[in-house]
ZADRENRO-551422 format. One record per residue (C-alpha): residue number from 0; x, z negated, y negated; residue in one letter. Coordinates in nm, 3 decimals. Layout:
atom seq NUM | c1 X | c3 Z | c2 Y | type A
...
END
This chain:
atom seq 0 | c1 2.439 | c3 6.174 | c2 -1.848 | type X
atom seq 1 | c1 2.526 | c3 6.283 | c2 -2.173 | type X
atom seq 2 | c1 2.748 | c3 5.919 | c2 -2.216 | type X
atom seq 3 | c1 2.941 | c3 6.021 | c2 -1.918 | type X
atom seq 4 | c1 3.001 | c3 6.410 | c2 -2.055 | type X
atom seq 5 | c1 3.111 | c3 6.304 | c2 -2.358 | type X
atom seq 6 | c1 3.335 | c3 6.066 | c2 -2.216 | type X
atom seq 7 | c1 3.452 | c3 6.250 | c2 -1.939 | type X
atom seq 8 | c1 3.539 | c3 6.583 | c2 -2.245 | type X
atom seq 9 | c1 3.718 | c3 6.308 | c2 -2.456 | type X
atom seq 10 | c1 3.919 | c3 6.174 | c2 -2.172 | type X
atom seq 11 | c1 4.003 | c3 6.525 | c2 -2.055 | type X
atom seq 12 | c1 4.148 | c3 6.587 | c2 -2.354 | type X
atom seq 13 | c1 4.325 | c3 6.262 | c2 -2.463 | type X
atom seq 14 | c1 4.506 | c3 6.341 | c2 -2.072 | type X
atom seq 15 | c1 4.584 | c3 6.698 | c2 -2.177 | type X
atom seq 16 | c1 4.728 | c3 6.572 | c2 -2.533 | type X
atom seq 17 | c1 4.940 | c3 6.277 | c2 -2.358 | type X
atom seq 18 | c1 5.074 | c3 6.466 | c2 -2.043 | type X
atom seq 19 | c1 5.431 | c3 6.594 | c2 -2.040 | type X
atom seq 20 | c1 5.435 | c3 6.977 | c2 -2.111 | type X
atom seq 21 | c1 5.547 | c3 7.094 | c2 -1.720 | type X
atom seq 22 | c1 5.307 | c3 6.857 | c2 -1.583 | type X
atom seq 23 | c1 4.953 | c3 6.938 | c2 -1.414 | type X
atom seq 24 | c1 4.702 | c3 6.702 | c2 -1.527 | type X
atom seq 25 | c1 4.562 | c3 6.561 | c2 -1.202 | type X
atom seq 26 | c1 4.340 | c3 6.292 | c2 -1.351 | type X
atom seq 27 | c1 4.064 | c3 6.493 | c2 -1.485 | type X
atom seq 28 | c1 4.019 | c3 6.679 | c2 -1.181 | type X
atom seq 29 | c1 4.018 | c3 6.296 | c2 -0.946 | type X
atom seq 30 | c1 3.743 | c3 6.173 | c2 -1.198 | type X
atom seq 31 | c1 3.567 | c3 6.523 | c2 -1.158 | type X
atom seq 32 | c1 3.538 | c3 6.510 | c2 -0.832 | type X
atom seq 33 | c1 3.429 | c3 6.173 | c2 -0.771 | type X
atom seq 34 | c1 3.145 | c3 6.201 | c2 -0.998 | type X
atom seq 35 | c1 3.006 | c3 6.500 | c2 -0.798 | type X
atom seq 36 | c1 3.069 | c3 6.343 | c2 -0.511 | type X
atom seq 37 | c1 2.839 | c3 6.043 | c2 -0.663 | type X
atom seq 38 | c1 2.567 | c3 6.258 | c2 -0.783 | type X
atom seq 39 | c1 2.590 | c3 6.435 | c2 -0.453 | type X
atom seq 40 | c1 2.551 | c3 6.110 | c2 -0.222 | type X
atom seq 41 | c1 2.247 | c3 6.048 | c2 -0.477 | type X
atom seq 42 | c1 2.075 | c3 6.363 | c2 -0.442 | type X
atom seq 43 | c1 2.091 | c3 6.326 | c2 -0.055 | type X
atom seq 44 | c1 1.949 | c3 5.991 | c2 -0.088 | type X
atom seq 45 | c1 1.705 | c3 6.092 | c2 -0.264 | type X
atom seq 46 | c1 1.625 | c3 6.446 | c2 -0.018 | type X
atom seq 47 | c1 1.614 | c3 6.186 | c2 0.263 | type X
atom seq 48 | c1 1.383 | c3 5.940 | c2 0.141 | type X
atom seq 49 | c1 1.126 | c3 6.194 | c2 0.024 | type X
atom seq 50 | c1 1.147 | c3 6.474 | c2 0.256 | type X
atom seq 51 | c1 0.909 | c3 6.425 | c2 0.542 | type X
atom seq 52 | c1 0.717 | c3 6.742 | c2 0.613 | type X
atom seq 53 | c1 1.020 | c3 6.899 | c2 0.828 | type X
atom seq 54 | c1 1.393 | c3 6.729 | c2 0.911 | type X
atom seq 55 | c1 1.640 | c3 6.765 | c2 0.635 | type X
atom seq 56 | c1 1.918 | c3 7.010 | c2 0.820 | type X
atom seq 57 | c1 1.616 | c3 7.270 | c2 0.818 | type X
atom seq 58 | c1 1.658 | c3 7.324 | c2 0.423 | type X
atom seq 59 | c1 1.939 | c3 7.513 | c2 0.236 | type X
atom seq 60 | c1 1.956 | c3 7.233 | c2 -0.013 | type X
atom seq 61 | c1 2.112 | c3 6.995 | c2 0.267 | type X
atom seq 62 | c1 2.353 | c3 7.248 | c2 0.394 | type X
atom seq 63 | c1 2.484 | c3 7.313 | c2 0.041 | type X
atom seq 64 | c1 2.507 | c3 6.925 | c2 -0.076 | type X
atom seq 65 | c1 2.726 | c3 6.929 | c2 0.281 | type X
atom seq 66 | c1 2.936 | c3 7.186 | c2 0.161 | type X
atom seq 67 | c1 2.985 | c3 7.060 | c2 -0.228 | type X
atom seq 68 | c1 3.016 | c3 6.691 | c2 -0.089 | type X
atom seq 69 | c1 3.291 | c3 6.819 | c2 0.167 | type X
atom seq 70 | c1 3.506 | c3 7.017 | c2 -0.102 | type X
atom seq 71 | c1 3.461 | c3 6.748 | c2 -0.365 | type X
atom seq 72 | c1 3.561 | c3 6.475 | c2 -0.105 | type X
atom seq 73 | c1 3.866 | c3 6.668 | c2 0.031 | type X
atom seq 74 | c1 4.016 | c3 6.772 | c2 -0.317 | type X
atom seq 75 | c1 3.981 | c3 6.427 | c2 -0.447 | type X
atom seq 76 | c1 4.185 | c3 6.274 | c2 -0.225 | type X
atom seq 77 | c1 4.420 | c3 6.590 | c2 -0.243 | type X
atom seq 78 | c1 4.421 | c3 6.533 | c2 -0.663 | type X
atom seq 79 | c1 4.460 | c3 6.197 | c2 -0.582 | type X
atom seq 80 | c1 4.779 | c3 6.192 | c2 -0.435 | type X
atom seq 81 | c1 4.932 | c3 6.500 | c2 -0.566 | type X
atom seq 82 | c1 5.023 | c3 6.345 | c2 -0.907 | type X
atom seq 83 | c1 5.398 | c3 6.196 | c2 -0.779 | type X
atom seq 84 | c1 5.478 | c3 6.487 | c2 -0.524 | type X
atom seq 85 | c1 5.377 | c3 6.778 | c2 -0.730 | type X
atom seq 86 | c1 5.747 | c3 6.923 | c2 -0.726 | type X
atom seq 87 | c1 5.815 | c3 6.874 | c2 -0.366 | type X
atom seq 88 | c1 5.792 | c3 7.210 | c2 -0.143 | type X
atom seq 89 | c1 5.652 | c3 7.026 | c2 0.139 | type X
atom seq 90 | c1 5.400 | c3 6.891 | c2 -0.077 | type X
atom seq 91 | c1 5.310 | c3 7.224 | c2 -0.201 | type X
atom seq 92 | c1 5.272 | c3 7.346 | c2 0.161 | type X
atom seq 93 | c1 5.071 | c3 7.074 | c2 0.295 | type X
atom seq 94 | c1 4.821 | c3 7.114 | c2 -0.030 | type X
atom seq 95 | c1 4.776 | c3 7.406 | c2 0.024 | type X
atom seq 96 | c1 4.671 | c3 7.429 | c2 0.343 | type X
atom seq 97 | c1 4.460 | c3 7.134 | c2 0.269 | type X
atom seq 98 | c1 4.278 | c3 7.316 | c2 -0.031 | type X
atom seq 99 | c1 4.231 | c3 7.627 | c2 0.194 | type X
atom seq 100 | c1 4.073 | c3 7.414 | c2 0.483 | type X
atom seq 101 | c1 3.803 | c3 7.229 | c2 0.274 | type X
atom seq 102 | c1 3.711 | c3 7.568 | c2 0.089 | type X
atom seq 103 | c1 3.675 | c3 7.754 | c2 0.405 | type X
atom seq 104 | c1 3.471 | c3 7.460 | c2 0.513 | type X
atom seq 105 | c1 3.226 | c3 7.482 | c2 0.205 | type X
atom seq 106 | c1 3.152 | c3 7.860 | c2 0.250 | type X
atom seq 107 | c1 3.108 | c3 7.834 | c2 0.596 | type X
atom seq 108 | c1 2.851 | c3 7.558 | c2 0.502 | type X
atom seq 109 | c1 2.740 | c3 7.735 | c2 0.208 | type X
atom seq 110 | c1 2.689 | c3 8.035 | c2 0.493 | type X
atom seq 111 | c1 2.482 | c3 7.816 | c2 0.702 | type X
atom seq 112 | c1 2.220 | c3 7.745 | c2 0.387 | type X
atom seq 113 | c1 2.192 | c3 8.112 | c2 0.349 | type X
atom seq 114 | c1 2.095 | c3 8.154 | c2 0.694 | type X
atom seq 115 | c1 1.865 | c3 7.838 | c2 0.696 | type X
atom seq 116 | c1 1.708 | c3 8.017 | c2 0.367 | type X
atom seq 117 | c1 1.601 | c3 8.355 | c2 0.551 | type X
atom seq 118 | c1 1.506 | c3 8.169 | c2 0.851 | type X
atom seq 119 | c1 1.330 | c3 7.973 | c2 0.604 | type X
atom seq 120 | c1 1.150 | c3 8.244 | c2 0.442 | type X
atom seq 121 | c1 1.077 | c3 8.439 | c2 0.751 | type X
atom seq 122 | c1 0.873 | c3 8.054 | c2 0.878 | type X
atom seq 123 | c1 0.676 | c3 8.117 | c2 0.593 | type X
atom seq 124 | c1 0.581 | c3 8.451 | c2 0.581 | type X
atom seq 125 | c1 0.502 | c3 8.423 | c2 0.981 | type X
atom seq 126 | c1 0.301 | c3 8.092 | c2 0.895 | type X
atom seq 127 | c1 0.119 | c3 8.191 | c2 0.575 | type X
atom seq 128 | c1 -0.134 | c3 8.390 | c2 0.749 | type X
atom seq 129 | c1 -0.519 | c3 8.318 | c2 0.666 | type X
atom seq 130 | c1 -0.674 | c3 8.111 | c2 0.910 | type X
atom seq 131 | c1 -1.045 | c3 8.169 | c2 1.047 | type X
atom seq 132 | c1 -1.242 | c3 7.875 | c2 0.877 | type X
atom seq 133 | c1 -1.565 | c3 8.030 | c2 1.025 | type X
atom seq 134 | c1 -1.533 | c3 7.903 | c2 1.400 | type X
atom seq 135 | c1 -1.917 | c3 7.904 | c2 1.399 | type X
atom seq 136 | c1 -2.207 | c3 7.620 | c2 1.355 | type X
atom seq 137 | c1 -2.190 | c3 7.342 | c2 1.662 | type X
atom seq 138 | c1 -2.529 | c3 7.256 | c2 1.723 | type X
atom seq 139 | c1 -2.539 | c3 6.997 | c2 2.067 | type X
atom seq 140 | c1 -2.887 | c3 7.074 | c2 2.135 | type X
atom seq 141 | c1 -2.908 | c3 7.449 | c2 2.188 | type X
atom seq 142 | c1 -2.847 | c3 7.601 | c2 2.528 | type X
atom seq 143 | c1 -2.536 | c3 7.767 | c2 2.522 | type X
atom seq 144 | c1 -2.700 | c3 7.993 | c2 2.784 | type X
atom seq 145 | c1 -2.970 | c3 8.092 | c2 2.563 | type X
atom seq 146 | c1 -2.825 | c3 8.078 | c2 2.204 | type X
atom seq 147 | c1 -2.864 | c3 8.403 | c2 2.126 | type X
atom seq 148 | c1 -3.183 | c3 8.345 | c2 1.892 | type X
atom seq 149 | c1 -3.455 | c3 8.309 | c2 2.198 | type X
END
C-alpha cells in the first residue's frame, strides 16, 4: 500500500508538471477512481465471505461501499473520456449531469446507511435484554401435581 501511494504521488506530480497550463490533468483522477474501485470490490468480497450472522444489506458498511463504488465508477468513466472533449460546451453539460447524478445517488445510499445504522442500534438495544437463565430444574421422576415439596 505505501508503495502504491508513493507511486501515485510521483505520477501525479509528473503529470502536473508535464501538462499544459490550461489543461486539467484527469489521468491521476482516473487512476485514483480505479484504485478505489478495486479496494471497495475487495472489501465487499471480504464482507460477503465472512458475514454469516445476518444478511449483508443490513450492515451500514455495505451501503457505504455501494455508495462509493457507484460514485467512483461513474466518475471513472466521466474522467476517462473527459480529457479530449473538455473544451466542448456540450461535454461540459453532460459531465455536469453525470457528476450530479452520481453524487446524488451516492448521497442517497449514504442516507440509507445512516438509516440502516440507526435501525441496527435500535435492534441491538431491544435484543440486549437479559435472558432469565434460571428456568428451574427438570426432574422427570417427580409428579407435577405434588411438586411443592410434599
